[in-house]
N, C-alpha and C positions, 0 to 999 in steps of 0.2 A: 381320053373322055371314057372309053370303055372300062378303063382301071378306076377311075373314080366312081363309076356306076356301080362297080363290083364292091368297091369298099363301102359304099352306102348301103347296100343290101346287106353286107355282113354285120354291119354295126346295127342296123335295124332288127336283125335276126336275133341279135345278142340282147338287145334292149327288150325284145318282145318275150324272149327266154326269162331274163331275170324278172320281169314284171309277172310272168305266169307263176315262177318259183314264190314269189312274195304272196300272191294270192293263195297259193296252196298252203303255205305256213300258216298264214292268218286264218283260214278256215280251220285248218288242224287244231289250232290252238283254241279256237272258239268250240270246236266240239268237244275238246278235253275238258275246258272249263264247265260245259254243260254237263259233261258225265260226272265231273267231280261234285258239281251242285246237286247233282240228283243222287251222289252215293253219301252225301253228309247226313249222319244220323242226329235227329234231335232228341235230347233226353230231356225229361221234364223235371224240374226241380223246384220245390216249394219254398217260399221266404215267409216266414211268420213273426211280424215284429209290431211294436205299437207304432202305426203310422202316423198318429196325431202328435207324437211326442218327438222332441228334438233327437233323441237317441235313436229312434225309428227311422228317421229320415236320413241321419247321417249313415246308419248302418247299411240302408238300402242303396244309398248314392255309392258308396264305397265297393259294394256288392257288384253293382252295375259296372262301375268303372274298371274292376279287376278283370271282369269278363271281356269288356271290349278291349283292354290293355292286352290281356294274354292272347286272344284270339286274332289279334292284330300284329303282334311280334312272335312270341315264343310259340303259340299254339297255331299259327296260319295254316300248317299243313295237317292239322288234326282231322280225323274223319267224324268227330263228334262235336257238337254244339249244345251248350246248356240253355235251355228255354227256362226262364224265371215265371213262377206263378205266385205272386205276392198275396198275402192275407193280412188283414189287420186283426191283431189280438185283442184290440179295444182295451187294454191295460187291465186285463182281467184273466184268471185262470180260467174260467167256463169258455170266455171268447177264444183263448189260444187254442184250448182243447176242440173248440166246434172248427176253427179254421184248419187244424192239422187233420181233423176227421174228414173234412171236405176234400182236401188235397190228396189223402190216402184212397178215398173211396171214389171219388168221381174224376180225378185227374190222374191218380195212380202215378205220383212222382216217384222218382227213385231215390230221392233224399231230400231232407227239410233243413234249412239253415235257420236257426232261432230256436226257441224264442228268447226274450230279452231277459226276464227274470227267473230264479231258480225255482219259485213255485209254479210258474207256467211249465216250467221244463220237466218238473217231477211228474208230471201227468202225460205230457206227450211222450217222454221216451218209453213209456209203458206201451203206447200205440205204436212206436216204432219198434219195439220188441216183437210185437204181436204181429205186425206185417213186414218185419224184417227189413225195415227201410232206416237207413242210418239218420240220426237227429244229430246235425252239427250246430253246437251252441258256442258263440265267441264271446257270452256275457254271464252265463250261468255259472257262478263260481262256488256256490255252497258245497261243502265237503259231504253233506247229506246225500247228495246224488253223486254216482260215480259209475264208470263203466264196469267196474267190479260186480255191481248189482245187475246191470244192465249192459250187455256188450254192444248194443246198437247205439249207445250213447257216446257221442265223441265230443270231448271239450277242447275246442281250439283256444282256450284262454287257460290261465293257471288256476289252481284250487286255492281256495281262501286259506286253507292250512297252512300253506307255503310261507305266508307273510307273518304267522306268529313268532318265528325264530327272529326275524329282524326286529320285530316290537320287543320281544323280551330282550334283544341284545340291547336295545336303547335303555331299557328299564336297568338292566344290570349295569350300564356303563355309568349311570349317575347314583346307583345305589339304592334306589326307592325300593322300600320293603312292602309295600302295600299298594295296590291299585283298584279302581272300581271301574268295571266295563259297562259302557252305556250303549245299547243295542236295541234294535227293532224287534219286536214281538213277532217274528215270522220264521219260516224256516231258514231264510237266509241269514237272520241274525243270530239265530241259536246255533246255526251249524258250526260257526268258528269257535264258540264258546270253550266247548271240551277240550279243543286243541290248545286254546290259549291257557287255560287253566294248567294243563300238563307242562306247557313250556315255561310257566310262570314257576311252578313248583320246582323245577330243576335248578333255578336259580334262587330258591328259597324266598320267594316273593308270594305274598297272601292276597286272596280276594276276599275281603271282609263282607262286601256287600254286591250285589248284582242289580244294574238298574235297566228294567225293561221298560221300553216306551212303545205304546200302539201305534202302529202306521197311521191310525186315524186320530191319534191325540190332538187336543187343542193346544192352543198357547197356554191357557191356564193350567192344563193338566201337566205340560212341561214344566212350567213354572214351579208347580207344587213339588215335583220330582227333584228339580234343582235344588229347592230350599232345603229338603231333606239331606242332599248330599251336602250342603254347606255347613250343617250341623255335625257332620262327621269328622274325624280326624284326618282322613285320606284326602289329599289333594291333587291326585295322580288319576286322570279320567282317560280310557280309551274308548273311542266312540267308532262303532260300526253300524253305519245305516246309510240308506240312499241320500242324494242331495237334496231330495225334496223334503224329507224330515229333518236331515242334518242343518238345513238352512234356518228352519224355526227354532231347533236346539240352540245354536250359537247366538242367534239374535236374542233370544231370551236370556241366556247366560251373560250377554253383554250387558243387558237391561239390569241384571239382580247384582251385577259386581263379580262375576265368577271368571271375568277375564281379566282380573287383576293380578298384581304381583302375589306370588306364593302358589299359583295354580299352575298345573301342568295338563295340557291337552294333546292327545295323539290321536290322529284319525286313521282309519285303514284305506286301502286303495279304493273303496267304495266311494268315497268323496275325493280323495287325493287325485283320482284318475280324471274327473269331472269337475276340477275347479274352474277350468276355462268357461264352462256354461252356467256358472253360478253368477248371481247378482253381485255387482261391485259392493254395494254397501254391506252384504253378508260377508264377503271376503275381508272387508275393512274390520268387522267385528271379530273376525278369527286371527287377529294380529297374535303373533308368539306361537300359534299351534304348529306342532311338527306332525309331518305325514309321511307316509311310505307307500312308495307305487313301483309297479314293475318298471324297469329301465329299457327304453326302446333306443338303440343306438341311433346316432344322427348319420345320414348320408346324404348325397346328392340327389339319389333317386327319391328319398323320402321328401325333400324339400321340393322337388319338381312335381311330385304327387300332390303334396299340399297344396301348392299354387293352383294346379289345375282343378283340385277338388273344391276350393274355395270359389272360383270363377264358376263352375257348374252349379254348385249348391246354391249361390246367390241368385244365379239365373232362374233355378227352379223355385226357390223360396224366397222370392223378394222382400217378404216381410219380416225375415229373420235377419238382424245385423250383429256385428261384432261376433260371429261364430268361429270357434277354433276346433280343429281336428284334435281328437284325443287318441289314446292308444286302443280303444275298442274299434274305432275306424280302421286303424291299420290290421288289427285282429280279424274284421269283416273281410277286409280286401284278401287277406293271406287265406282265410278260410274259402272263399270264393275260388281262388287260384288253386289251392290243393284239390278241392272237388273237382274242377276241370281237369287236371293232370290226372286223378285217380280213374275218371270216368273214362279217359282215353286209355289209361293202362289196362283197365280191366275188360275191355272191348266189349262192353254191354251194348245192346242194340235197343233198349227200351222195350223189351217184351211185356206183354200183357200179364197182369197179375193173375195167380191162381185163385180161383172163385172157391169159396168154402161151400160145403154142402149143409145148407141150413134151410129151414122151414120158411115159410112166407111171413110169419109172425116174428121173425128176427129183428132185432134191434140194430141200429146202424154201427154199434160197436161190434157186432157179430158178423155183419155183412160185409165188410170190406175184405180184400183178398191179400194174397201173400206175395211180395215182390220174388220174381224169379232170380233177379240179377242183384238181389241185396247182399248175399254173402260175399260174392266176388268184389262188389264195390266197396264193401266195409273193409275187406282184406286189403285192397289197394289204398284206401284212404289211411289206414293205420301205418302203411309201410312208405307212405310219401314224405320225402324230405327235399327241401330246397331253402335258399336263402331269401326271406321275406322281407316285407318293408319292418316287421316289429322284431326282425332277428332270424335267428336258425329256427326254421318251422321242423320240429321233430316232436312226434307224439310218443311218449312212455306211459304204457298203462293206460291207453286210450284218451290221454290229455296232454296238453302242451307242457314241455319240460320247463320248470320253474327257472325264471330268469334272475340275473341280479336286480337288487332293489335299490332304488333311489331314495335318498331320506331328505325331504325338504322342509323349509321353514317359511310359514306365511308372515311376511313383513309388509305392513300397509296393504295396498291393493295388489301386491306382487307376490312373487315365489322365488326362494333362494335357495339354491342346491347346496346342502350342507355335508353331504357324505354319502357312501355307499355301503350295501351290505352284499358280502358274497359268502357263498356256503364255505368256501376254501379259506379265506382270510377274515371273515367277520366284518367289522366296520372300518371302512378306510376311506381316505379322502379322495382318491383316485382309482379309478379301476384297474388301472395297469401296475398297481401296487404288487411288489414281490415279497412282502413282509409276512411273517407267519400270523396265525389267527390271533386276533386282539379285539377286545370290546372296549378299549379304554376310551374314556371321554375326550381325551387329548386328540383323538382321530377326528373329531368334527371340527368343522369350520366355526366360526363365531356363530353364536345362536341369540336371537333375540327372544326372550320369553314373555309371557302374557304380563301386561303392566309396563312395556317397553323397558325392560331391565336386562342386563346381560348376566346378573348372578343367579347360579342354578338354584331353583327352588328345592327345598329340602323334602317336600313331598307330603308333609303332614303338619297340622297345626293341632294345637289344644282346642277341643269342641268349643264352639262358641255359644252353646245352649246352656252354659252354666252347670253342667254336670260335674260332680266331683267322682274322681277315681275312689273306687272302694279297695281299700287296703286291708287285705286278710292278715290277721296276727293270731299266733298260737296261744292257747290256753294252757298253763303249766303250774305244777305246785311247787316245784324246786328251781333252783338256780334263776330266780327272779330278776338276778341282776341283768340278765339278757331281756327278758321281756317279761313284763308284770301287768296284769289286767285286773283293776279293781272297779267296783261298783259303787258309786256315790249315792246313797240312799237318799239325801236330802234334795239333790238336783236330779236323781233319777238319771243320770249320766255314766257313760262308761269311760274310765281314765286308764290310757295305755301309756306305760313308761318303759324304760330300760335302756340298756347299752345299744341294742339294735335299733330301737326307735329313735334315739337321739344321732346316730350315725345315718339313718335315713333322711331324717329331717335335715341334717347339714348337707347331705348330698342333693336334696332337691333344692336348698337354698342355693346351691353351686351352680344350678342349671342357668342358662341365659335367658329364661323366661318363666313365667309363672305357671304353675301346675296346681289347681286344687284337687285336695284330696282328703279323705277321712278315714280313720282306723275302724275296722269292724272286726270283733273278736270271732274265732272260729270255735263257737261254743254251742252246746246243746241247751234246750230249755231249762234245765237245772243248772246252768252256769259252768258244767264240767266241759272239758274239751270234746268236740265232736267227732274226734277221730286222730289218727297218727299224722305224721308231717307228710307222708305220701299222699294220704287223702286230702290234706290242706293244699298241697301244690296242685293236685288234680282239679280242684275248684276253679283255679285260673284256666284250665283247658275248658271246663264246662261253661265258663263264662259268669261263674257266681262272684268271682272276684277278679278286678283288673290287675291287681299286683299282691303277692305275698311277701311280707316283711317280718324278720324274725331269725331266730338262730336256726335257719333253714340250709342244710349243706348240699352243695352242689355234686350230684352223683348221676351216674350215666342214665339210670331208668328214669329219673325225674326230669331230664333234659329231652326224653321224647315227647313231652306233653307242654314244656314252657321253655322259654328263653331266659338264661340266667343272665345277670350282669357280671362284671368282674368281681372276684371274691374281696372281702373287705376285713378278713381276718387271717390268721395263719391256718394251714392246712394239715390234716393228718390225723390219724387215731392212734394212740400209744396205750401201752399197759402201765398202770400204777399198782404198786404192792407197799406192804408194810416193810420198814427197815428195823434193824436189830444191830446190838452191840457184837462185835466179833473180837474182844479182847481176852477170850477165855485161855487161849493155849498160845504160848509163845515160845515153845520148846525148840521148833525148828524155824523160828522166824528169821535166821540169818540166811536161809537158803532162798526166802522169799523175794528178795531184790531182784534176782536174775530168774529168767525163765529156764527149764530144764534144756532148751535148745540152746540157750546162750552158755549155760554150764557147760555142756558137753562140747560146744565149739571152743570154748576157752581152754578146757583140758586138752584137746587134741592140738591147739594152738601152741601151748606151752611144751608139749612133748616134741613136737614139729621143730619149733625153733630151736630147742636143745640140741635135737639131732644134727640140725644144720650147723650150729655153732661147734659141736664135736667135730663134724667132718671137715670144717674149715681149719680148725686149731690142732689136730691130732697129730700132723708131721711136724708141728713148727712150735708147740707148747708143751713143755714137760708136765703142766698142770693137767693136760688131757690125755696123758699117757699111763699105762699102768696095766695091772690084770684086767680081765675081762669084766668081771662083774664090779670092779672099780671104775671102770669107764661107763658101764650102764648106770651105776649110781649117779656118777658124775653129770650125765645127761638130764637126769629128772632134778638133781639137786641144783645145778646151775640155772635152769629154766625156772624152776619154781622160786628160787632165791631172788630172781630179778623181779617178782612181783611186788616185794618190799625193798628193792634194791639193796640187797644184803649179800650179794656175790662178792667173794674176795679174790677169786681167780683172775690173773691177768690175762688180758685179751691182746694177742699179738698181731693176728692178721687183720689188714684193713678190710677185707671183704666181712669179716665177722663184725668188726666195729660197725660198718656200714647197716648190717642187718640189726644189729643190737639197737642203734639210734633209732630206727623205725619201731622196734618192738617196745622201747622205752616209751615212746610217744602213744602207743595203743594202750600200755598198762597204765599210764598216767591218767587217760580219760575213762578207762574201764574202772580202776579202782576209786576215782573221784565219784563217778556215777554210783557205784555200789554202795559207797558211803552215804551220798546224799539220800539214796532210796532207802537204805536200812534206818538212818535217822528219822525219815518221815514216818516209817512204820511204827518205831517204837515211841514217837512222840504224840503223833496225831490219832485222835478216836477214831476206830475203824468201825463205820456203820455199814452194815452190808444188807442188800435186799433179802428177804425171806423166799423169793423166787428168782431163779436165775434168768430163764428165759420161758418162751411159750411152750416148748417141747416138754419142759418139767411139768407144767400145767396138765398137758395133754396125756402124759404118762401116769400122772398121780390121780387123774381123774377130780381133781379138786373143782370146787365151785367158783364160778367167776360172775362179775356183776356187770350190769349195762343199765342205762337210762331207757325205760319204756317209751315207745314211739319212734325210737331212733333207728336209722339204717344199721347201726352197730350190730344189732342182733343178727342181721342177714349176714354181716361180715363174720361173726363167730361161728356160724353154722358152715360158712365156706371153710373155715379154718379146721373144721371137723371137731369143734366142741359137741358134746352130747346135749340135746335139747333139755333134759332134766337136770343138767349141770348148770344152767344158766339161772341168776336170779337177777331180777329187777329192783331198782331203787329209785326213788322220786327227789329225794333232798340230799344235800351233802352230809346232814347229820345222821341220816339213814345209813349213807355210805360209810361213814367213820364207824358206826356201830357194827355193821356187818364185817368191815375188815378186822375190828378188834376181837370179835369172836372167833375167826379163823374158819376155815372150811370144816374142820372136825366138830366144831361146836355150833353148827347150824349158820354159820356165817360165809364168807367168800375169802379165797386166797388172794385174788386180784381183781382189778377192775379195768375195763376197756372203755375208754371213752375219747372224745374230740379234744384236741389241744387246747382250745379255749376254755372248756370246762375244767381239765385237769390243770391248767394254769391258775384259773379262780380257785380251785380246791387247794392246792399247794401254796397259795398265798397265805393261807390260814393253818395249814397242818404240815408244813414242810419239814418238821422235826420227827414226824411220825411215818411219812410215806414218801415215796420217790418213784420216779418212772424208769422202765425198764424196758430193754428190747428194741426191736425196729419200730420205726414209724410208718404206719401204712398211709399211703398217700391218698389224700382227697383234696378237693379243690376249695375248701373252707366255705365259710358263709357267704351267700349271695342272695340278691332281690330276684324273685321269680316274676316274669312278664309273660304275657301271650307270645306264643309263636308269632315272629314277624312284626313284633311291636316296634313301632319307629322311635320309642323312647329309650329302647336299650343301649343304642350307641352312645345318646347323650349321657344318660345315667351312668353308664360305664366310665365314661371320661371324667364325669364328676366325681366318682368313687376314686378314682386315682388322685384327682386333686385334693380330696379331702383326707386320704390316707396318707398322702406325702407331706400334709402340712401339720401345724402345730394344733390344728382343731381336733385332729384324731387322739393326740396325746392327752388333751384336756378331757375328752370324753372318757379315755379309759382311767385317767386318774381318778375322776369322779365317781366312776361305778367300780372299779377294781381296787382303787387306793394303791399305794406303793408298798410292796412286800418288804418285809423286814428280815426275811430269810435269805441266807447266802446260798449261793449254787452249790448243792452237794453232789451233784453228778460227778465232779471230778474225784471226790475222795470215795465214791462207791466205785468208780472203775478201778481195775488192777492196777496196783504201783510196780509191779514187776516189769524190769526192763527186758524187752525182747531182742531177738538176734536182728530184727528189721533195723533197729536203732544203731547197730555196730558192726553190720556186715561189711561196711565199706571200710573201716578201718582193718579188719581181718584180711580183706582181699589186698589191701595195701602192704601189709607186712608178710602175707604169703608171696606176693609177687616179688618183693625185695628179696626174700629168703630164697626163692627159686631162682632168680637172676643171678645172685652171688654164687649159688651151687653150680649153675651153669658154667659160669666163668671158671670156678675152680676146676670142674672136670674137664672143660676144655684144656685147659692149661696142663692138667695132669697127663691126659691122654696125648697131648703133643709131645710132652717130655719123654713119654715112653712108647712112643709110636715104633720104635725100632723092634720093641716085642710084640705089639699087636700086629705088625706085618710080617713076623716070622711064620713062613708056610710049614717048616718042619715039625712046629708044635701044633698039638690039639687045641681046640678051644678051652677045654679045661684046664690044660697045663698053663696056657697064657693067662687064663683068669687067675689061677693060683699065684703065678709069678707077680701079676699086677697088684693082688692082694697082699703080697708079702712087700712089694714095694710101697704100698700105701702105708703098711704098719712101720715101716723104717722112717726115720727121722729125715728131714729134708735139711740137709747141711748147707745148701745154698742160701738157707735163710739167715739174716743177720743176727738173730737171738743165738743160734748155735755157733756161729762164727766167733762171735764174744766169748762164748763158754769155752770154746776150745783154745782160744788165745790165753784166757785166765788159767786153763789147765796145763797149758804148754810152759807157761811162765813159772807154774808152781814146781813142775817136775824139773825144770833146769835149775832152779834155786837148790831144790832138795838134793840134785845129784852134784852141785859145787860144794855143797856142806858136806856130803858124805866122802868126798874126795880129800877133804881138807881134815875131817874129823876121824879120832879112832873109830876102830870097828865096834868097840865096846860102847861107844857113846850114840850108836845109830838108835837103840832102842828108845833113848831118852828124847830123841826129836819127835815131835808131834807129825801125824800123816798129814798130808795136803788137805784132805777132805775125810775125816774119820766118820762124818755122819752125813745123812742125806744121800741121794742117787748116785750112782757112780758118775764118774766125769763123762763128758761126751767123748772124750778121747779114748778112754778104756773102752767104753761100750762100741765105739765105731770100730775099734780094732777087733772087737769080738764078731760084731755083725758082719764085718767083712770075711768073716772066715765062713760064713753060712753060705752053702752051695746048693743050688736047685738043679734036678736032673735036666740034662740039656743047657745049662746056662754056664757060660765062660766064668771062669774065676775072677772075681774083681779085685783090682788093685788100685792102689791111691792113683789118683792121677798125676800126671807130671805138673800139672799147676798146683794141687794140693801139697805135694812133696816140696816145690819151691816155696810154697807160701809157709809151711813148716820151718824149713831151714832158715828161711828170711828172719822168721819170728826168734829162732833160737841165736842167730847171729847178734839180733839187735839186744838180747839179753846179754 
């Protein structure tokens, strides 16, 4: 019983101790929490938004939710808390400035989030700079305001200039050459235009007109401006304005028919980001519109926040239905989060502002103080990075880094994603693409264009106001076959005809659409030309002419002011000179068929082939033996006699026969060609130019002619012709007269002109003049259009169709006729045959000769290797022995074996006759060989007696003796 009581007391003591410990822990926690609450620092932050607008309500709700989420989760242990002080900017710049001034002066906020518009922000950031308070805007996108001008301005959205590259890439993809921007007349609208113009200039796209619409424009004013655009060629429009004005613009465009087929509308993110807040009827009127907007990656966190935001917003604003969160709300959320993180990081404590020393009469703009914590807070904000709802939050140069852009297409009352644009890859269908940079239109998904069509609009049309294109044509006195301007006095009208005019008319007829135009002469009041061709082309750049048609050459300096079509004539500048008969002296005409290089090569080849034949035949052929000069003469005689195949020497060696077969082939071709060329020279009339080339003109300082107003005079100056040696001519007749006189008699020695003029000239005077020298390349005649004209591609295609067809032949025949002159260029060129025509034959002959020579020497060295290998003889002695061996006959050759056999038979018969006849009758018998060279047998016996120092005496071999004995026995 006592033990039970003791156990009960112990248990009670433990329970009481545990209860007491719990009380102590509870009170400690309460005291810690109370201390933490008392140590939390409240930081005043201002919010300036249009509180009566949808945008302001959405922004404020996102900012409030951001702070609530942050301090509940990630920043629960932070020692700072942001306290929001909201002010209504009342959709006015002055209202926004007053609200910011109140926050800075009376509340002394450490930062201001807002305002909404770039115009409001432009003034507020100056207040922030003065008070050193960061101004954080998640919606002021105009490039005209930046942290570079005001360091306390922090843009937590992108710069409008970052979207001009995606827009220009879309323009480039479809090849549109002209666009018209339509933008609001304020700082927001004008800020992007200069950047857009630069981006379009890089892709050679022009802005022929800028449509500026006031933010207070009525529907009638918008209609008037759109009707003006309908009367222009351009059908590609880029719209940059807020949705309040953009809604009226597209509703009006739908009414007047500008949302039909053929039009292209592209909206910037000012509208594309807020399509969810637009009226359904307006969105339906925008069918076929293309838009660009920053891409916000989708995530579970974003979806959860969107659902919570909708519930909260509808509860706070029950009158607003069908609301959707856009990217500005995500930027507002991230901006508040970044500010809360920066405040904690900078360890500011909300110190009072430093008051300025001002008099009592100071204005409000002078009376507010300067933040003590502003510089630290600004630095912390700029260095804050995290993963936000809108993507990676990272500030570069005081503004949010540019994200990828999403390209959308409005279809019905919905939006379709058709692609993306990234800085690394250009236009892609998917963001994870690993392809190279490309802006091909094939990278887009299917697009519905205005008018519910999938056909890509060409971006321009012929103006609907009935205005005709003004076609400028040159006025000239000569060469009127190309362009001729006449004045009909009876009807007081101007008639323009000519080859160039007919070509242009044919080209315009070949276009798939009708283009009205009229010809306007480029003439002064007196009817003469108003300037040269450069000045005529420049009129297109000035806007005085829409097109220039005529004998206008495509050259580099003119292409700086106009766009030329493809050429429709031959190109180039050439030199034309008189021709003369060159039949005066035929003394040395037999040398002219071949050039001196070919003569020299032929002579060397004859000598070389003769030498090779001599080497191959010397040891085996009696005809190639004898005294030294006899053998030298034989080399030249034999080689040159082969030229007429008159050689009488018999060839024994197969190697020599092989060389001669190849050499006879070379001689056959060479002699045939020489004969044909000489015949041509003696029978054909030789007309030669008076001037051989340009260098001769420059050296002789002769006068040269050119057409006035042409670019050719500039070409002559570049060729270093003296200015005082240039003479102009206006007509072909005047040119003939000057050429006939000659340079020494007040005329000219040559003419430089373009190929079309020269061909026309030679069609009538081909027996007196010809072209000489190189052709200086140009691009021929072309039609000049304004730079970026959408007509140029279509007209160029039509030029190809006309020039490749029968129509061009008919036009040329109608104006130039058919020349009755044959082409004299071949007769004027040199008829001499050159080495370049025969070097292959000589190579074959030389290779054959060298090959035969190598085989012969290899065999000879092999037979006498016992001499070459003797070390007891010097090199000189061995060379002498080999030379003597080469000079001796080769008795192993079948030719000498037959000769020896004949000699043996002859000697044997003679000996038998002598033994049978009296001694006195011996003198009556004829000698076996009373004439001709000694017999091989005799000579061989003599040669066997020759002995060189260090050489063993030679004796007939056993085989040779046996052969001779056998022959005698046969006898």
